[in-house]
ZADO-1210 file (C-alpha; in nm, 4 decimals, padded with zeros to 6 digits):
<atoms>
<atom x="-06.6708" y="-03.0381" z="03.1630" code="MET" pos="1"/>
<atom x="-06.4282" y="-03.1892" z="03.4047" code="VAL" pos="2"/>
<atom x="-06.5392" y="-03.4688" z="03.6330" code="ARG" pos="3"/>
<atom x="-06.3165" y="-03.5699" z="03.9192" code="LEU" pos="4"/>
<atom x="-06.4115" y="-03.8836" z="04.1038" code="THR" pos="5"/>
<atom x="-06.0726" y="-03.9393" z="04.2609" code="ARG" pos="6"/>
<atom x="-05.8472" y="-03.6654" z="04.3916" code="ILE" pos="7"/>
<atom x="-05.5199" y="-03.8517" z="04.4302" code="TYR" pos="8"/>
<atom x="-05.3864" y="-04.0758" z="04.1551" code="THR" pos="9"/>
<atom x="-05.0293" y="-04.1360" z="04.2716" code="ARG" pos="10"/>
<atom x="-04.9279" y="-04.0491" z="03.9154" code="GLY" pos="11"/>
<atom x="-04.7105" y="-03.7613" z="04.0308" code="GLY" pos="12"/>
<atom x="-04.5231" y="-03.9513" z="04.2988" code="ASP" pos="13"/>
<atom x="-04.2249" y="-03.9954" z="04.0670" code="GLY" pos="14"/>
<atom x="-04.1878" y="-03.6235" z="03.9954" code="GLY" pos="15"/>
<atom x="-04.3900" y="-03.6061" z="03.6757" code="GLN" pos="16"/>
<atom x="-04.7368" y="-03.4794" z="03.5946" code="THR" pos="17"/>
<atom x="-04.9748" y="-03.4986" z="03.2996" code="SER" pos="18"/>
<atom x="-05.0568" y="-03.2311" z="03.0462" code="LEU" pos="19"/>
<atom x="-05.3939" y="-03.1938" z="02.8753" code="GLY" pos="20"/>
<atom x="-05.3110" y="-03.4519" z="02.6087" code="ASP" pos="21"/>
<atom x="-05.1955" y="-03.7054" z="02.8686" code="GLY" pos="22"/>
<atom x="-04.8250" y="-03.6617" z="02.7968" code="SER" pos="23"/>
<atom x="-04.6001" y="-03.6646" z="03.1017" code="ARG" pos="24"/>
<atom x="-04.3553" y="-03.3894" z="03.1944" code="VAL" pos="25"/>
<atom x="-04.1320" y="-03.3173" z="03.4916" code="ALA" pos="26"/>
<atom x="-04.3026" y="-03.1189" z="03.7658" code="LYS" pos="27"/>
<atom x="-04.0223" y="-02.8609" z="03.7432" code="GLN" pos="28"/>
<atom x="-04.0711" y="-02.8091" z="03.3672" code="ALA" pos="29"/>
<atom x="-04.1217" y="-02.4523" z="03.2475" code="ALA" pos="30"/>
<atom x="-04.4781" y="-02.5312" z="03.1415" code="ARG" pos="31"/>
<atom x="-04.5640" y="-02.6585" z="03.4889" code="ILE" pos="32"/>
<atom x="-04.3999" y="-02.3516" z="03.6462" code="GLU" pos="33"/>
<atom x="-04.6265" y="-02.1323" z="03.4334" code="ALA" pos="34"/>
<atom x="-04.9326" y="-02.3388" z="03.5205" code="LEU" pos="35"/>
<atom x="-04.8480" y="-02.3257" z="03.8897" code="GLY" pos="36"/>
<atom x="-04.8064" y="-01.9479" z="03.8850" code="ALA" pos="37"/>
<atom x="-05.1431" y="-01.9090" z="03.7114" code="VAL" pos="38"/>
<atom x="-05.3009" y="-02.1361" z="03.9719" code="GLU" pos="39"/>
<atom x="-05.1427" y="-01.9315" z="04.2511" code="GLU" pos="40"/>
<atom x="-05.2779" y="-01.6103" z="04.0939" code="ALA" pos="41"/>
<atom x="-05.6237" y="-01.7632" z="04.0882" code="ASN" pos="42"/>
<atom x="-05.5965" y="-01.8545" z="04.4565" code="ALA" pos="43"/>
<atom x="-05.4828" y="-01.4996" z="04.5388" code="ALA" pos="44"/>
<atom x="-05.7924" y="-01.3654" z="04.3642" code="LEU" pos="45"/>
<atom x="-06.0012" y="-01.6004" z="04.5756" code="GLY" pos="46"/>
<atom x="-05.8614" y="-01.4242" z="04.8823" code="VAL" pos="47"/>
<atom x="-05.9389" y="-01.0850" z="04.7267" code="VAL" pos="48"/>
<atom x="-06.2995" y="-01.1920" z="04.6775" code="ARG" pos="49"/>
<atom x="-06.3349" y="-01.2452" z="05.0533" code="LEU" pos="50"/>
<atom x="-06.3097" y="-00.8660" z="05.0799" code="HIS" pos="51"/>
<atom x="-06.5213" y="-00.7609" z="04.7812" code="THR" pos="52"/>
<atom x="-06.8699" y="-00.8832" z="04.8724" code="THR" pos="53"/>
<atom x="-07.0014" y="-00.5258" z="04.9152" code="PRO" pos="54"/>
<atom x="-06.8777" y="-00.4440" z="04.5638" code="TYR" pos="55"/>
<atom x="-07.1138" y="-00.6397" z="04.3393" code="VAL" pos="56"/>
<atom x="-06.9585" y="-00.5311" z="04.0089" code="ALA" pos="57"/>
<atom x="-06.6065" y="-00.6027" z="04.1373" code="THR" pos="58"/>
<atom x="-06.7136" y="-00.9413" z="04.2667" code="GLU" pos="59"/>
<atom x="-06.8625" y="-01.0336" z="03.9276" code="ALA" pos="60"/>
<atom x="-06.5494" y="-00.9143" z="03.7463" code="MET" pos="61"/>
<atom x="-06.3199" y="-01.1177" z="03.9689" code="LEU" pos="62"/>
<atom x="-06.5387" y="-01.4286" z="03.9429" code="ARG" pos="63"/>
<atom x="-06.5204" y="-01.4028" z="03.5621" code="ARG" pos="64"/>
<atom x="-06.1429" y="-01.3510" z="03.5771" code="ILE" pos="65"/>
<atom x="-06.0995" y="-01.6566" z="03.7995" code="GLN" pos="66"/>
<atom x="-06.2825" y="-01.8621" z="03.5370" code="ASN" pos="67"/>
<atom x="-06.0628" y="-01.7100" z="03.2663" code="GLU" pos="68"/>
<atom x="-05.7539" y="-01.8092" z="03.4657" code="LEU" pos="69"/>
<atom x="-05.8748" y="-02.1690" z="03.4434" code="PHE" pos="70"/>
<atom x="-05.9081" y="-02.1120" z="03.0672" code="ASP" pos="71"/>
<atom x="-05.5499" y="-01.9822" z="03.0702" code="LEU" pos="72"/>
<atom x="-05.4386" y="-02.2948" z="03.2551" code="GLY" pos="73"/>
<atom x="-05.6169" y="-02.5130" z="03.0000" code="ALA" pos="74"/>
<atom x="-05.4459" y="-02.3191" z="02.7218" code="ASP" pos="75"/>
<atom x="-05.1020" y="-02.3618" z="02.8776" code="LEU" pos="76"/>
<atom x="-05.1431" y="-02.7349" z="02.9420" code="CYS" pos="77"/>
<atom x="-05.2342" y="-02.7969" z="02.5779" code="THR" pos="78"/>
<atom x="-04.9371" y="-02.8563" z="02.3510" code="LEU" pos="79"/>
<atom x="-04.9320" y="-02.7597" z="01.9867" code="GLY" pos="80"/>
<atom x="-04.8893" y="-02.4634" z="01.7596" code="GLU" pos="81"/>
<atom x="-05.2430" y="-02.4286" z="01.6211" code="ASP" pos="82"/>
<atom x="-05.3756" y="-02.1691" z="01.8608" code="PHE" pos="83"/>
<atom x="-05.6994" y="-02.1185" z="01.6682" code="SER" pos="84"/>
<atom x="-05.8275" y="-02.4783" z="01.6589" code="ALA" pos="85"/>
<atom x="-06.1981" y="-02.4529" z="01.7469" code="PRO" pos="86"/>
<atom x="-06.1977" y="-02.7697" z="01.9581" code="ASP" pos="87"/>
<atom x="-05.9147" y="-02.6501" z="02.1867" code="THR" pos="88"/>
<atom x="-05.9720" y="-02.4192" z="02.4824" code="LEU" pos="89"/>
<atom x="-05.7467" y="-02.1189" z="02.4272" code="ARG" pos="90"/>
<atom x="-05.7382" y="-01.7611" z="02.5518" code="ILE" pos="91"/>
<atom x="-05.8799" y="-01.5429" z="02.2736" code="VAL" pos="92"/>
<atom x="-05.8326" y="-01.1755" z="02.1833" code="PRO" pos="93"/>
<atom x="-06.1843" y="-01.0888" z="02.3047" code="ASP" pos="94"/>
<atom x="-06.0810" y="-01.1814" z="02.6592" code="GLN" pos="95"/>
<atom x="-05.7847" y="-00.9427" z="02.6393" code="VAL" pos="96"/>
<atom x="-06.0062" y="-00.6711" z="02.4878" code="LYS" pos="97"/>
<atom x="-06.2585" y="-00.7075" z="02.7729" code="ARG" pos="98"/>
<atom x="-05.9794" y="-00.6473" z="03.0252" code="LEU" pos="99"/>
<atom x="-05.8641" y="-00.3425" z="02.8288" code="GLU" pos="100"/>
<atom x="-06.2169" y="-00.2007" z="02.8127" code="ASP" pos="101"/>
<atom x="-06.2601" y="-00.2485" z="03.1870" code="GLU" pos="102"/>
<atom x="-05.9224" y="-00.0877" z="03.2565" code="ILE" pos="103"/>
<atom x="-06.0157" y="00.2136" z="03.0440" code="ASP" pos="104"/>
<atom x="-06.3568" y="00.2491" z="03.2107" code="ALA" pos="105"/>
<atom x="-06.2152" y="00.2225" z="03.5630" code="MET" pos="106"/>
<atom x="-05.9197" y="00.4481" z="03.4919" code="ASN" pos="107"/>
<atom x="-06.1407" y="00.7218" z="03.3439" code="ALA" pos="108"/>
<atom x="-06.2872" y="00.7884" z="03.6903" code="ALA" pos="109"/>
<atom x="-05.9461" y="00.8152" z="03.8624" code="LEU" pos="110"/>
<atom x="-05.7100" y="01.1086" z="03.8975" code="ALA" pos="111"/>
<atom x="-05.3801" y="01.0692" z="03.7125" code="PRO" pos="112"/>
<atom x="-05.0993" y="00.9170" z="03.9157" code="LEU" pos="113"/>
<atom x="-04.8446" y="01.1622" z="04.0561" code="GLU" pos="114"/>
<atom x="-04.6324" y="00.9053" z="04.2373" code="SER" pos="115"/>
<atom x="-04.5882" y="00.5323" z="04.2609" code="PHE" pos="116"/>
<atom x="-04.8396" y="00.3527" z="04.4806" code="ILE" pos="117"/>
<atom x="-04.7551" y="00.1575" z="04.7915" code="LEU" pos="118"/>
<atom x="-04.9469" y="-00.1698" z="04.8096" code="PRO" pos="119"/>
<atom x="-05.2065" y="-00.1172" z="05.0792" code="GLY" pos="120"/>
<atom x="-05.5151" y="00.0827" z="05.1597" code="GLY" pos="121"/>
<atom x="-05.8430" y="-00.1043" z="05.1791" code="ALA" pos="122"/>
<atom x="-05.8138" y="-00.4768" z="05.2535" code="ALA" pos="123"/>
<atom x="-05.9436" y="-00.5707" z="04.9081" code="ALA" pos="124"/>
<atom x="-05.7028" y="-00.3276" z="04.7410" code="ALA" pos="125"/>
<atom x="-05.4054" y="-00.4567" z="04.9396" code="ALA" pos="126"/>
<atom x="-05.4905" y="-00.8134" z="04.8391" code="HIS" pos="127"/>
<atom x="-05.5344" y="-00.7001" z="04.4767" code="LEU" pos="128"/>
<atom x="-05.1836" y="-00.5555" z="04.4813" code="HIS" pos="129"/>
<atom x="-05.0514" y="-00.8878" z="04.6099" code="LEU" pos="130"/>
<atom x="-05.2510" y="-01.0792" z="04.3474" code="ALA" pos="131"/>
<atom x="-05.1109" y="-00.8430" z="04.0822" code="ARG" pos="132"/>
<atom x="-04.7553" y="-00.9398" z="04.1786" code="THR" pos="133"/>
<atom x="-04.8465" y="-01.3078" z="04.1521" code="VAL" pos="134"/>
<atom x="-04.9948" y="-01.2439" z="03.8059" code="VAL" pos="135"/>
<atom x="-04.6686" y="-01.0683" z="03.7117" code="ARG" pos="136"/>
<atom x="-04.4792" y="-01.3810" z="03.8186" code="ARG" pos="137"/>
<atom x="-04.7144" y="-01.5916" z="03.6061" code="ALA" pos="138"/>
<atom x="-04.6522" y="-01.3563" z="03.3158" code="GLU" pos="139"/>
<atom x="-04.2748" y="-01.3983" z="03.3545" code="ARG" pos="140"/>
<atom x="-04.3170" y="-01.7771" z="03.3688" code="ALA" pos="141"/>
<atom x="-04.5313" y="-01.7740" z="03.0534" code="ILE" pos="142"/>
<atom x="-04.2735" y="-01.5528" z="02.8776" code="ALA" pos="143"/>
<atom x="-03.9948" y="-01.7930" z="02.9792" code="ALA" pos="144"/>
<atom x="-04.1990" y="-02.0853" z="02.8488" code="LEU" pos="145"/>
<atom x="-04.2709" y="-01.9004" z="02.5233" code="ALA" pos="146"/>
<atom x="-03.8966" y="-01.8492" z="02.4741" code="ALA" pos="147"/>
<atom x="-03.8479" y="-02.2265" z="02.4761" code="ALA" pos="148"/>
<atom x="-04.1715" y="-02.3767" z="02.3425" code="GLU" pos="149"/>
<atom x="-04.4748" y="-02.2718" z="02.1375" code="PRO" pos="150"/>
<atom x="-04.7249" y="-02.0775" z="02.3503" code="VAL" pos="151"/>
<atom x="-05.0415" y="-01.9003" z="02.2464" code="ASN" pos="152"/>
<atom x="-04.9273" y="-01.5359" z="02.2204" code="PRO" pos="153"/>
<atom x="-05.2687" y="-01.4206" z="02.3411" code="VAL" pos="154"/>
<atom x="-05.2088" y="-01.6073" z="02.6684" code="ALA" pos="155"/>
<atom x="-04.9100" y="-01.3827" z="02.7393" code="LEU" pos="156"/>
<atom x="-05.1101" y="-01.0739" z="02.6420" code="GLN" pos="157"/>
<atom x="-05.3869" y="-01.1787" z="02.8790" code="TYR" pos="158"/>
<atom x="-05.1483" y="-01.2134" z="03.1745" code="ALA" pos="159"/>
<atom x="-04.9923" y="-00.8762" z="03.0967" code="ASN" pos="160"/>
<atom x="-05.3301" y="-00.7030" z="03.0767" code="ARG" pos="161"/>
<atom x="-05.4602" y="-00.8784" z="03.3876" code="LEU" pos="162"/>
<atom x="-05.1848" y="-00.7367" z="03.6070" code="SER" pos="163"/>
<atom x="-05.2708" y="-00.3875" z="03.4780" code="ASP" pos="164"/>
<atom x="-05.6381" y="-00.4563" z="03.5439" code="HIS" pos="165"/>
<atom x="-05.5738" y="-00.5584" z="03.9038" code="LEU" pos="166"/>
<atom x="-05.3594" y="-00.2481" z="03.9592" code="PHE" pos="167"/>
<atom x="-05.6341" y="-00.0152" z="03.8377" code="VAL" pos="168"/>
<atom x="-05.9029" y="-00.2072" z="04.0269" code="LEU" pos="169"/>
<atom x="-05.6967" y="-00.1663" z="04.3450" code="GLY" pos="170"/>
<atom x="-05.6873" y="00.2074" z="04.2791" code="ARG" pos="171"/>
<atom x="-06.0653" y="00.2116" z="04.2349" code="VAL" pos="172"/>
<atom x="-06.1225" y="00.0365" z="04.5667" code="LEU" pos="173"/>
<atom x="-05.8786" y="00.2686" z="04.7427" code="ASN" pos="174"/>
<atom x="-06.0545" y="00.5671" z="04.5868" code="HIS" pos="175"/>
<atom x="-06.3625" y="00.4643" z="04.7828" code="ASP" pos="176"/>
<atom x="-06.1705" y="00.5036" z="05.1118" code="ILE" pos="177"/>
<atom x="-05.9933" y="00.8281" z="05.0324" code="GLY" pos="178"/>
<atom x="-05.7298" y="00.7505" z="04.7737" code="GLY" pos="179"/>
<atom x="-05.4119" y="00.5652" z="04.6964" code="ASP" pos="180"/>
<atom x="-05.1295" y="00.5143" z="04.9421" code="VAL" pos="181"/>
<atom x="-04.8517" y="00.7040" z="04.7664" code="LEU" pos="182"/>
<atom x="-04.4783" y="00.6513" z="04.7760" code="TRP" pos="183"/>
<atom x="-04.2960" y="00.9475" z="04.9254" code="GLN" pos="184"/>
<atom x="-03.9478" y="00.9336" z="04.7732" code="PRO" pos="185"/>
<atom x="-03.6749" y="00.9782" z="05.0307" code="GLY" pos="186"/>
<atom x="-03.9247" y="01.0595" z="05.3062" code="ALA" pos="187"/>
<atom x="-03.7214" y="00.8811" z="05.5743" code="THR" pos="188"/>
<atom x="-03.3729" y="01.0021" z="05.4765" code="ARG" pos="189"/>
<atom x="-03.1994" y="01.2390" z="05.7158" code="LYS" pos="190"/>
</atoms>
């Protein structure tokens, strides 16, 4: 477990920060960009959870996902190419599979899409759509990092599946209030 007794260290004052192994990198490094986007996604899900207290199953799902996003951060801040080392915290295929199973279960109860969806609807759903876009940014940052340095391929899969998960979960929550807010192509053209 992590134990923080001091919040500021002054170690980053020169524009560098530490990775999991203690090595120092520039704060604008691709790995730090990816970590920051994952952290931002986690914070966005914290805002979503403010609106999901009546939905016990949704609340539990999002709490688990927030913990998994910390796992994803731990994975990304750990250098190396051995992504199966048992003593290293990495995202694993079972975490991706759980997201897929939840997507399939949620989607089975929804009508097929007949248009694109406008982000909105219920407060929780609107915040989920925003969180989904932040996860997409994290996914792009992880992909950019993976193009330059070794990255656990399952970490990228997890981010990709998570954005799909949040999209479907937003649809589920909007279903409870009458349905998705659909795009009406060209509706305002004269």
